[in-house]
N, CA, C and O atoms as a GROMACS GRO file, in nm:
protein
  548
    1MET      N    1  21.703   9.856  15.700
    1MET     CA    2  21.719   9.811  15.837
    1MET      C    3  21.794   9.678  15.835
    1MET      O    4  21.754   9.583  15.768
    2ILE      N    5  21.901   9.675  15.906
    2ILE     CA    6  21.989   9.558  15.908
    2ILE      C    7  21.914   9.433  15.955
    2ILE      O    8  21.924   9.328  15.892
    3ALA      N    9  21.840   9.444  16.063
    3ALA     CA   10  21.775   9.326  16.121
    3ALA      C   11  21.678   9.262  16.022
    3ALA      O   12  21.681   9.140  16.004
    4LEU      N   13  21.595   9.341  15.958
    4LEU     CA   14  21.497   9.285  15.866
    4LEU      C   15  21.563   9.222  15.745
    4LEU      O   16  21.518   9.118  15.696
    5ALA      N   17  21.670   9.283  15.695
    5ALA     CA   18  21.741   9.227  15.580
    5ALA      C   19  21.806   9.094  15.614
    5ALA      O   20  21.801   9.000  15.534
    6VAL      N   21  21.866   9.084  15.732
    6VAL     CA   22  21.930   8.959  15.775
    6VAL      C   23  21.826   8.850  15.794
    6VAL      O   24  21.845   8.737  15.748
    7VAL      N   25  21.717   8.881  15.859
    7VAL     CA   26  21.611   8.782  15.882
    7VAL      C   27  21.551   8.737  15.749
    7VAL      O   28  21.532   8.617  15.728
    8ARG      N   29  21.522   8.830  15.661
    8ARG     CA   30  21.464   8.795  15.530
    8ARG      C   31  21.559   8.705  15.450
    8ARG      O   32  21.515   8.607  15.390
    9ALA      N   33  21.687   8.738  15.450
    9ALA     CA   34  21.785   8.657  15.376
    9ALA      C   35  21.792   8.516  15.432
    9ALA      O   36  21.800   8.420  15.356
   10PHE      N   37  21.788   8.502  15.564
   10PHE     CA   38  21.790   8.370  15.627
   10PHE      C   39  21.664   8.291  15.593
   10PHE      O   40  21.673   8.175  15.551
   11LEU      N   41  21.548   8.352  15.612
   11LEU     CA   42  21.422   8.281  15.589
   11LEU      C   43  21.409   8.234  15.444
   11LEU      O   44  21.354   8.126  15.419
   12ALA      N   45  21.457   8.312  15.350
   12ALA     CA   46  21.445   8.277  15.208
   12ALA      C   47  21.523   8.151  15.172
   12ALA      O   48  21.500   8.093  15.066
   13THR      N   49  21.616   8.109  15.259
   13THR     CA   50  21.696   7.988  15.232
   13THR      C   51  21.644   7.865  15.306
   13THR      O   52  21.708   7.760  15.303
   14GLN      N   53  21.530   7.877  15.372
   14GLN     CA   54  21.479   7.768  15.454
   14GLN      C   55  21.368   7.692  15.383
   14GLN      O   56  21.256   7.742  15.374
   15PRO      N   57  21.397   7.570  15.332
   15PRO     CA   58  21.296   7.494  15.257
   15PRO      C   59  21.167   7.469  15.334
   15PRO      O   60  21.059   7.471  15.274
   16ALA      N   61  21.175   7.446  15.464
   16ALA     CA   62  21.053   7.420  15.541
   16ALA      C   63  20.957   7.539  15.533
   16ALA      O   64  20.835   7.522  15.537
   17LEU      N   65  21.011   7.658  15.523
   17LEU     CA   66  20.927   7.778  15.514
   17LEU      C   67  20.889   7.809  15.369
   17LEU      O   68  20.774   7.841  15.341
   18THR      N   69  20.984   7.798  15.278
   18THR     CA   70  20.953   7.831  15.138
   18THR      C   71  20.854   7.732  15.078
   18THR      O   72  20.781   7.766  14.985
   19GLN      N   73  20.849   7.609  15.130
   19GLN     CA   74  20.748   7.513  15.083
   19GLN      C   75  20.608   7.555  15.124
   19GLN      O   76  20.511   7.523  15.056
   20VAL      N   77  20.599   7.628  15.235
   20VAL     CA   78  20.468   7.672  15.285
   20VAL      C   79  20.425   7.804  15.221
   20VAL      O   80  20.311   7.816  15.177
   21CYS      N   81  20.515   7.901  15.215
   21CYS     CA   82  20.473   8.033  15.166
   21CYS      C   83  20.549   8.083  15.044
   21CYS      O   84  20.531   8.197  15.002
   22GLY      N   85  20.633   7.999  14.986
   22GLY     CA   86  20.705   8.041  14.866
   22GLY      C   87  20.788   8.165  14.893
   22GLY      O   88  20.863   8.170  14.991
   23GLN      N   89  20.774   8.264  14.808
   23GLN     CA   90  20.846   8.391  14.826
   23GLN      C   91  20.759   8.497  14.894
   23GLN      O   92  20.797   8.614  14.897
   24ARG      N   93  20.645   8.457  14.948
   24ARG     CA   94  20.556   8.553  15.014
   24ARG      C   95  20.602   8.579  15.157
   24ARG      O   96  20.533   8.547  15.253
   25MET      N   97  20.721   8.639  15.169
   25MET     CA   98  20.780   8.678  15.297
   25MET      C   99  20.812   8.825  15.287
   25MET      O  100  20.894   8.866  15.204
   26TYR      N  101  20.748   8.906  15.372
   26TYR     CA  102  20.757   9.050  15.358
   26TYR      C  103  20.803   9.116  15.488
   26TYR      O  104  20.746   9.092  15.594
   27ALA      N  105  20.905   9.198  15.477
   27ALA     CA  106  20.952   9.277  15.591
   27ALA      C  107  20.875   9.409  15.590
   27ALA      O  108  20.864   9.474  15.485
   28GLY      N  109  20.825   9.448  15.704
   28GLY     CA  110  20.751   9.575  15.713
   28GLY      C  111  20.622   9.559  15.790
   28GLY      O  112  20.600   9.458  15.858
   29SER      N  113  20.537   9.659  15.779
   29SER     CA  114  20.415   9.658  15.859
   29SER      C  115  20.289   9.626  15.779
   29SER      O  116  20.183   9.608  15.838
   30ASN      N  117  20.300   9.618  15.646
   30ASN     CA  118  20.183   9.590  15.564
   30ASN      C  119  20.213   9.486  15.457
   30ASN      O  120  20.322   9.482  15.400
   31LEU      N  121  20.114   9.403  15.430
   31LEU     CA  122  20.124   9.311  15.316
   31LEU      C  123  20.113   9.392  15.187
   31LEU      O  124  20.054   9.500  15.186
   32PRO      N  125  20.170   9.341  15.079
   32PRO     CA  126  20.149   9.410  14.952
   32PRO      C  127  20.000   9.407  14.915
   32PRO      O  128  19.929   9.313  14.949
   33SER      N  129  19.954   9.509  14.847
   33SER     CA  130  19.812   9.518  14.813
   33SER      C  131  19.768   9.404  14.720
   33SER      O  132  19.648   9.376  14.710
   34SER      N  133  19.862   9.340  14.654
   34SER     CA  134  19.828   9.231  14.562
   34SER      C  135  19.805   9.097  14.633
   34SER      O  136  19.755   9.003  14.571
   35TYR      N  137  19.840   9.087  14.763
   35TYR     CA  138  19.826   8.959  14.832
   35TYR      C  139  19.679   8.929  14.863
   35TYR      O  140  19.602   9.016  14.903
   36ARG      N  141  19.644   8.801  14.843
   36ARG     CA  142  19.515   8.747  14.883
   36ARG      C  143  19.539   8.611  14.946
   36ARG      O  144  19.624   8.536  14.897
   37PRO      N  145  19.468   8.575  15.053
   37PRO     CA  146  19.490   8.447  15.119
   37PRO      C  147  19.475   8.326  15.027
   37PRO      O  148  19.535   8.222  15.052
   38GLU      N  149  19.396   8.339  14.923
   38GLU     CA  150  19.377   8.228  14.830
   38GLU      C  151  19.509   8.189  14.762
   38GLU      O  152  19.521   8.078  14.710
   39GLN      N  153  19.606   8.281  14.762
   39GLN     CA  154  19.737   8.253  14.702
   39GLN      C  155  19.819   8.158  14.790
   39GLN      O  156  19.916   8.098  14.743
   40GLY      N  157  19.780   8.145  14.916
   40GLY     CA  158  19.853   8.062  15.012
   40GLY      C  159  19.904   8.145  15.127
   40GLY      O  160  19.877   8.265  15.136
   41GLU      N  161  19.978   8.081  15.215
   41GLU     CA  162  20.031   8.147  15.333
   41GLU      C  163  20.127   8.260  15.294
   41GLU      O  164  20.191   8.257  15.189
   42ALA      N  165  20.135   8.359  15.384
   42ALA     CA  166  20.230   8.469  15.369
   42ALA      C  167  20.284   8.503  15.507
   42ALA      O  168  20.215   8.486  15.607
   43LEU      N  169  20.407   8.551  15.511
   43LEU     CA  170  20.472   8.587  15.636
   43LEU      C  171  20.508   8.734  15.631
   43LEU      O  172  20.577   8.780  15.540
   44LEU      N  173  20.461   8.809  15.730
   44LEU     CA  174  20.492   8.950  15.744
   44LEU      C  175  20.568   8.967  15.875
   44LEU      O  176  20.523   8.919  15.978
   45PHE      N  177  20.681   9.034  15.872
   45PHE     CA  178  20.757   9.049  15.995
   45PHE      C  179  20.815   9.189  16.009
   45PHE      O  180  20.846   9.256  15.910
   46SER      N  181  20.828   9.232  16.136
   46SER     CA  182  20.881   9.364  16.166
   46SER      C  183  20.948   9.362  16.303
   46SER      O  184  20.919   9.276  16.387
   47VAL      N  185  21.037   9.456  16.323
   47VAL     CA  186  21.103   9.471  16.453
   47VAL      C  187  21.007   9.546  16.544
   47VAL      O  188  20.955   9.651  16.507
   48ARG      N  189  20.984   9.491  16.663
   48ARG     CA  190  20.892   9.554  16.757
   48ARG      C  191  20.963   9.615  16.877
   48ARG      O  192  20.899   9.667  16.968
   49GLY      N  193  21.094   9.610  16.878
   49GLY     CA  194  21.174   9.661  16.988
   49GLY      C  195  21.298   9.575  17.002
   49GLY      O  196  21.348   9.520  16.904
   50GLY      N  197  21.346   9.563  17.123
   50GLY     CA  198  21.463   9.480  17.146
   50GLY      C  199  21.554   9.538  17.252
   50GLY      O  200  21.520   9.635  17.320
   51GLN      N  201  21.670   9.478  17.265
   51GLN     CA  202  21.767   9.518  17.366
   51GLN      C  203  21.889   9.583  17.300
   51GLN      O  204  21.923   9.552  17.186
   52LEU      N  205  21.952   9.672  17.374
   52LEU     CA  206  22.079   9.728  17.330
   52LEU      C  207  22.189   9.647  17.395
   52LEU      O  208  22.187   9.626  17.516
   53HIS      N  209  22.285   9.603  17.317
   53HIS     CA  210  22.395   9.523  17.369
   53HIS      C  211  22.511   9.616  17.399
   53HIS      O  212  22.545   9.702  17.317
   54TYR      N  213  22.573   9.601  17.514
   54TYR     CA  214  22.679   9.690  17.557
   54TYR      C  215  22.799   9.692  17.463
   54TYR      O  216  22.868   9.794  17.455
   55SER      N  217  22.825   9.585  17.392
   55SER     CA  218  22.946   9.576  17.308
   55SER      C  219  22.931   9.646  17.174
   55SER      O  220  23.031   9.670  17.106
   56GLU      N  221  22.809   9.679  17.134
   56GLU     CA  222  22.780   9.734  17.002
   56GLU      C  223  22.818   9.638  16.890
   56GLU      O  224  22.818   9.676  16.773
   57MET      N  225  22.850   9.514  16.923
   57MET     CA  226  22.883   9.413  16.823
   57MET      C  227  22.769   9.314  16.803
   57MET      O  228  22.777   9.225  16.718
   58VAL      N  229  22.662   9.332  16.880
   58VAL     CA  230  22.545   9.244  16.869
   58VAL      C  231  22.420   9.332  16.875
   58VAL      O  232  22.408   9.417  16.963
   59LYS      N  233  22.330   9.311  16.784
   59LYS     CA  234  22.198   9.373  16.789
   59LYS      C  235  22.102   9.266  16.838
   59LYS      O  236  22.114   9.149  16.801
   60GLU      N  237  22.006   9.306  16.920
   60GLU     CA  238  21.914   9.210  16.978
   60GLU      C  239  21.768   9.253  16.955
   60GLU      O  240  21.698   9.287  17.050
   61PRO      N  241  21.723   9.250  16.829
   61PRO     CA  242  21.585   9.291  16.804
   61PRO      C  243  21.485   9.184  16.845
   61PRO      O  244  21.514   9.064  16.842
   62SER      N  245  21.368   9.230  16.884
   62SER     CA  246  21.254   9.143  16.903
   62SER      C  247  21.170   9.155  16.775
   62SER      O  248  21.129   9.264  16.738
   63VAL      N  249  21.147   9.043  16.711
   63VAL     CA  250  21.081   9.044  16.581
   63VAL      C  251  20.942   8.981  16.592
   63VAL      O  252  20.925   8.871  16.644
   64GLN      N  253  20.844   9.054  16.541
   64GLN     CA  254  20.706   9.004  16.537
   64GLN      C  255  20.682   8.941  16.400
   64GLN      O  256  20.712   9.001  16.297
   65PHE      N  257  20.627   8.821  16.400
   65PHE     CA  258  20.592   8.751  16.278
   65PHE      C  259  20.440   8.737  16.273
   65PHE      O  260  20.378   8.686  16.366
   66VAL      N  261  20.382   8.783  16.164
   66VAL     CA  262  20.238   8.768  16.141
   66VAL      C  263  20.223   8.665  16.031
   66VAL      O  264  20.267   8.685  15.918
   67CYS      N  265  20.160   8.554  16.065
   67CYS     CA  266  20.144   8.441  15.973
   67CYS      C  267  20.004   8.445  15.914
   67CYS      O  268  19.907   8.411  15.982
   68TRP      N  269  19.993   8.487  15.789
   68TRP     CA  270  19.866   8.497  15.719
   68TRP      C  271  19.839   8.365  15.646
   68TRP      O  272  19.930   8.303  15.592
   69ALA      N  273  19.714   8.324  15.644
   69ALA     CA  274  19.680   8.197  15.578
   69ALA      C  275  19.532   8.195  15.540
   69ALA      O  276  19.453   8.276  15.590
   70PRO      N  277  19.496   8.103  15.452
   70PRO     CA  278  19.355   8.091  15.412
   70PRO      C  279  19.262   8.043  15.524
   70PRO      O  280  19.142   8.066  15.518
   71ASP      N  281  19.318   7.977  15.628
   71ASP     CA  282  19.233   7.929  15.737
   71ASP      C  283  19.311   7.923  15.868
   71ASP      O  284  19.433   7.938  15.870
   72ASP      N  285  19.237   7.900  15.977
   72ASP     CA  286  19.295   7.900  16.112
   72ASP      C  287  19.405   7.795  16.128
   72ASP      O  288  19.510   7.824  16.184
   73VAL      N  289  19.380   7.675  16.080
   73VAL     CA  290  19.475   7.565  16.098
   73VAL      C  291  19.609   7.597  16.032
   73VAL      O  292  19.714   7.574  16.091
   74ARG      N  293  19.604   7.649  15.910
   74ARG     CA  294  19.728   7.678  15.838
   74ARG      C  295  19.803   7.796  15.900
   74ARG      O  296  19.926   7.798  15.901
   75ALA      N  297  19.731   7.895  15.951
   75ALA     CA  298  19.795   8.008  16.017
   75ALA      C  299  19.868   7.962  16.143
   75ALA      O  300  19.983   8.000  16.167
   76MET      N  301  19.802   7.880  16.223
   76MET     CA  302  19.864   7.832  16.347
   76MET      C  303  19.978   7.734  16.317
   76MET      O  304  20.078   7.733  16.388
   77HIS      N  305  19.963   7.654  16.215
   77HIS     CA  306  20.070   7.561  16.176
   77HIS      C  307  20.197   7.638  16.144
   77HIS      O  308  20.306   7.600  16.187
   78MET      N  309  20.184   7.746  16.069
   78MET     CA  310  20.303   7.825  16.035
   78MET      C  311  20.363   7.888  16.160
   78MET      O  312  20.485   7.889  16.176
   79ALA      N  313  20.281   7.942  16.250
   79ALA     CA  314  20.330   8.008  16.371
   79ALA      C  315  20.388   7.909  16.471
   79ALA      O  316  20.494   7.933  16.529
   80GLU      N  317  20.318   7.797  16.492
   80GLU     CA  318  20.359   7.702  16.596
   80GLU      C  319  20.468   7.606  16.553
   80GLU      O  320  20.558   7.574  16.630
   81GLU      N  321  20.461   7.559  16.431
   81GLU     CA  322  20.551   7.451  16.389
   81GLU      C  323  20.657   7.496  16.290
   81GLU      O  324  20.776   7.474  16.313
   82VAL      N  325  20.617   7.556  16.180
   82VAL     CA  326  20.713   7.588  16.074
   82VAL      C  327  20.817   7.688  16.122
   82VAL      O  328  20.937   7.664  16.109
   83LEU      N  329  20.773   7.801  16.176
   83LEU     CA  330  20.871   7.901  16.221
   83LEU      C  331  20.956   7.849  16.336
   83LEU      O  332  21.074   7.883  16.346
   84TYR      N  333  20.898   7.767  16.423
   84TYR     CA  334  20.976   7.711  16.533
   84TYR      C  335  21.090   7.624  16.479
   84TYR      O  336  21.204   7.636  16.523
   85ARG      N  337  21.059   7.536  16.383
   85ARG     CA  338  21.163   7.450  16.324
   85ARG      C  339  21.271   7.532  16.254
   85ARG      O  340  21.389   7.498  16.260
   86VAL      N  341  21.231   7.638  16.189
   86VAL     CA  342  21.323   7.718  16.110
   86VAL      C  343  21.407   7.812  16.197
   86VAL      O  344  21.528   7.824  16.177
   87LEU      N  345  21.344   7.879  16.292
   87LEU     CA  346  21.411   7.987  16.365
   87LEU      C  347  21.466   7.951  16.502
   87LEU      O  348  21.576   7.992  16.538
   88ASN      N  349  21.391   7.875  16.580
   88ASN     CA  350  21.432   7.853  16.718
   88ASN      C  351  21.567   7.780  16.722
   88ASN      O  352  21.580   7.668  16.672
   89GLY      N  353  21.666   7.844  16.782
   89GLY     CA  354  21.800   7.786  16.790
   89GLY      C  355  21.887   7.811  16.668
   89GLY      O  356  21.999   7.761  16.662
   90ALA      N  357  21.838   7.888  16.573
   90ALA     CA  358  21.915   7.915  16.450
   90ALA      C  359  22.046   7.986  16.482
   90ALA      O  360  22.052   8.075  16.568
   91GLN      N  361  22.151   7.947  16.413
   91GLN     CA  362  22.282   8.012  16.422
   91GLN      C  363  22.344   8.012  16.283
   91GLN      O  364  22.350   7.909  16.216
   92THR      N  365  22.389   8.130  16.240
   92THR     CA  366  22.454   8.143  16.110
   92THR      C  367  22.571   8.241  16.126
   92THR      O  368  22.605   8.279  16.238
   93ALA      N  369  22.630   8.279  16.016
   93ALA     CA  370  22.738   8.378  16.020
   93ALA      C  371  22.688   8.514  16.069
   93ALA      O  372  22.766   8.592  16.124
   94THR      N  373  22.559   8.542  16.050
   94THR     CA  374  22.505   8.671  16.093
   94THR      C  375  22.405   8.662  16.209
   94THR      O  376  22.375   8.763  16.272
   95ILE      N  377  22.354   8.543  16.237
   95ILE     CA  378  22.262   8.524  16.349
   95ILE      C  379  22.334   8.448  16.459
   95ILE      O  380  22.373   8.333  16.441
   96ALA      N  381  22.351   8.514  16.574
   96ALA     CA  382  22.416   8.449  16.688
   96ALA      C  383  22.321   8.350  16.754
   96ALA      O  384  22.362   8.241  16.794
   97SER      N  385  22.194   8.389  16.766
   97SER     CA  386  22.094   8.299  16.823
   97SER      C  387  21.955   8.354  16.797
   97SER      O  388  21.937   8.472  16.770
   98ALA      N  389  21.857   8.265  16.805
   98ALA     CA  390  21.717   8.303  16.790
   98ALA      C  391  21.635   8.217  16.884
   98ALA      O  392  21.650   8.095  16.888
   99ARG      N  393  21.548   8.280  16.960
   99ARG     CA  394  21.464   8.208  17.056
   99ARG      C  395  21.321   8.261  17.051
   99ARG      O  396  21.298   8.382  17.049
  100GLN      N  397  21.227   8.168  17.050
  100GLN     CA  398  21.087   8.208  17.053
  100GLN      C  399  21.057   8.276  17.185
  100GLN      O  400  21.101   8.231  17.290
  101ASP      N  401  20.981   8.386  17.179
  101ASP     CA  402  20.944   8.463  17.297
  101ASP      C  403  20.796   8.437  17.326
  101ASP      O  404  20.709   8.502  17.269
  102GLY      N  405  20.768   8.343  17.415
  102GLY     CA  406  20.630   8.310  17.448
  102GLY      C  407  20.568   8.215  17.348
  102GLY      O  408  20.633   8.169  17.254
  103GLN      N  409  20.442   8.188  17.368
  103GLN     CA  410  20.368   8.096  17.282
  103GLN      C  411  20.306   8.173  17.164
  103GLN      O  412  20.273   8.290  17.178
  104PRO      N  413  20.291   8.106  17.050
  104PRO     CA  414  20.219   8.170  16.940
  104PRO      C  415  20.078   8.209  16.985
  104PRO      O  416  20.020   8.144  17.072
  105GLN      N  417  20.026   8.313  16.925
  105GLN     CA  418  19.894   8.365  16.961
  105GLN      C  419  19.801   8.359  16.840
  105GLN      O  420  19.842   8.385  16.727
  106GLY      N  421  19.678   8.326  16.866
  106GLY     CA  422  19.580   8.323  16.758
  106GLY      C  423  19.506   8.191  16.757
  106GLY      O  424  19.516   8.112  16.851
  107PRO      N  425  19.434   8.168  16.653
  107PRO     CA  426  19.422   8.250  16.533
  107PRO      C  427  19.331   8.371  16.556
  107PRO      O  428  19.244   8.372  16.643
  108PHE      N  429  19.355   8.472  16.474
  108PHE     CA  430  19.278   8.596  16.478
  108PHE      C  431  19.220   8.623  16.340
  108PHE      O  432  19.257   8.559  16.241
  109ARG      N  433  19.128   8.717  16.336
  109ARG     CA  434  19.071   8.764  16.209
  109ARG      C  435  19.095   8.915  16.199
  109ARG      O  436  19.067   8.990  16.293
  110ASP      N  437  19.146   8.958  16.085
  110ASP     CA  438  19.163   9.100  16.062
  110ASP      C  439  19.024   9.162  16.052
  110ASP      O  440  18.941   9.114  15.974
  111PRO      N  441  18.996   9.268  16.128
  111PRO     CA  442  18.860   9.324  16.129
  111PRO      C  443  18.819   9.389  15.997
  111PRO      O  444  18.699   9.400  15.970
  112THR      N  445  18.913   9.430  15.917
  112THR     CA  446  18.881   9.495  15.790
  112THR      C  447  18.860   9.394  15.678
  112THR      O  448  18.765   9.405  15.601
  113THR      N  449  18.950   9.296  15.668
  113THR     CA  450  18.947   9.202  15.556
  113THR      C  451  18.886   9.067  15.590
  113THR      O  452  18.846   8.992  15.501
  114ASN      N  453  18.877   9.036  15.720
  114ASN     CA  454  18.832   8.906  15.770
  114ASN      C  455  18.931   8.794  15.738
  114ASN      O  456  18.894   8.676  15.741
  115TRP      N  457  19.054   8.829  15.706
  115TRP     CA  458  19.158   8.730  15.678
  115TRP      C  459  19.212   8.673  15.809
  115TRP      O  460  19.211   8.741  15.912
  116THR      N  461  19.258   8.550  15.805
  116THR     CA  462  19.308   8.479  15.922
  116THR      C  463  19.458   8.500  15.939
  116THR      O  464  19.534   8.498  15.842
  117PHE      N  465  19.500   8.521  16.065
  117PHE     CA  466  19.643   8.531  16.094
  117PHE      C  467  19.672   8.482  16.235
  117PHE      O  468  19.583   8.473  16.320
  118ALA      N  469  19.798   8.451  16.258
  118ALA     CA  470  19.848   8.414  16.391
  118ALA      C  471  19.975   8.496  16.415
  118ALA      O  472  20.040   8.540  16.320
  119LEU      N  473  20.008   8.517  16.542
  119LEU     CA  474  20.126   8.595  16.579
  119LEU      C  475  20.226   8.509  16.656
  119LEU      O  476  20.187   8.421  16.733
  120VAL      N  477  20.353   8.534  16.634
  120VAL     CA  478  20.459   8.473  16.713
  120VAL      C  479  20.577   8.571  16.716
  120VAL      O  480  20.599   8.646  16.621
  121PHE      N  481  20.650   8.568  16.825
  121PHE     CA  482  20.760   8.663  16.845
  121PHE      C  483  20.890   8.588  16.870
  121PHE      O  484  20.892   8.483  16.935
  122TYR      N  485  20.999   8.644  16.820
  122TYR     CA  486  21.132   8.586  16.841
  122TYR      C  487  21.230   8.694  16.882
  122TYR      O  488  21.228   8.805  16.828
  123ASP      N  489  21.315   8.661  16.978
  123ASP     CA  490  21.430   8.744  17.013
  123ASP      C  491  21.548   8.690  16.933
  123ASP      O  492  21.584   8.573  16.946
  124ILE      N  493  21.607   8.776  16.851
  124ILE     CA  494  21.713   8.733  16.761
  124ILE      C  495  21.837   8.816  16.787
  124ILE      O  496  21.832   8.939  16.785
  125LYS      N  497  21.949   8.750  16.812
  125LYS     CA  498  22.076   8.820  16.830
  125LYS      C  499  22.152   8.817  16.698
  125LYS      O  500  22.182   8.711  16.644
  126LEU      N  501  22.180   8.937  16.648
  126LEU     CA  502  22.250   8.951  16.521
  126LEU      C  503  22.394   8.994  16.544
  126LEU      O  504  22.420   9.082  16.627
  127LYS      N  505  22.485   8.933  16.473
  127LYS     CA  506  22.626   8.971  16.481
  127LYS      C  507  22.648   9.092  16.390
  127LYS      O  508  22.611   9.091  16.273
  128VAL      N  509  22.709   9.196  16.447
  128VAL     CA  510  22.738   9.316  16.370
  128VAL      C  511  22.890   9.319  16.350
  128VAL      O  512  22.966   9.309  16.446
  129ARG      N  513  22.933   9.333  16.226
  129ARG     CA  514  23.075   9.324  16.194
  129ARG      C  515  23.156   9.446  16.231
  129ARG      O  516  23.273   9.433  16.267
  130ASP      N  517  23.100   9.565  16.223
  130ASP     CA  518  23.178   9.683  16.258
  130ASP      C  519  23.084   9.789  16.317
  130ASP      O  520  22.962   9.778  16.306
  131ARG      N  521  23.142   9.890  16.378
  131ARG     CA  522  23.065   9.994  16.445
  131ARG      C  523  22.974  10.068  16.348
  131ARG      O  524  22.860  10.100  16.384
  132ALA      N  525  23.021  10.095  16.228
  132ALA     CA  526  22.937  10.167  16.130
  132ALA      C  527  22.811  10.088  16.099
  132ALA      O  528  22.704  10.147  16.083
  133ALA      N  529  22.820   9.959  16.091
  133ALA     CA  530  22.703   9.877  16.060
  133ALA      C  531  22.611   9.867  16.180
  133ALA      O  532  22.494   9.832  16.165
  134SER      N  533  22.660   9.896  16.299
  134SER     CA  534  22.579   9.881  16.420
  134SER      C  535  22.496  10.005  16.452
  134SER      O  536  22.434  10.011  16.558
  135GLN      N  537  22.495  10.103  16.364
  135GLN     CA  538  22.428  10.229  16.394
  135GLN      C  539  22.277  10.224  16.381
  135GLN      O  540  22.211  10.319  16.423
  136GLY      N  541  22.220  10.123  16.326
  136GLY     CA  542  22.073  10.116  16.316
  136GLY      C  543  22.024   9.977  16.289
  136GLY      O  544  22.095   9.893  16.234
  137LEU      N  545  21.900   9.954  16.329
  137LEU     CA  546  21.836   9.826  16.299
  137LEU      C  547  21.766   9.835  16.167
  137LEU      O  548  21.706   9.738  16.122
   0.00000   0.00000   0.00000
């Protein structure tokens, strides 16, 4: 999926985020089975929908970020502050713009594992170079 690959590549270059969660940034709907909160914060993200752009030269996915952490404060810190500094207003060769969609939500507890997480959503406009690349997110 183009959107997840672009977002992952961008996030991996952001020191403010890598200082918090290292390489524990995962695209998809599930954390790896080896992850435990004691290892530190982790970021899980997936496309939850988005807009179709008339030009087919821009993809506009809405991306959900799940911020996992050992405790409530660290989960909310990642959702409210770290991701905001890194993503809100971001512009690169492949990202036209990124804007937070609403306020971060949480902290929550996963009912199965009792692990702490917070949610935040971003609308991200991605530049698509050609029609063939614009065929899927």
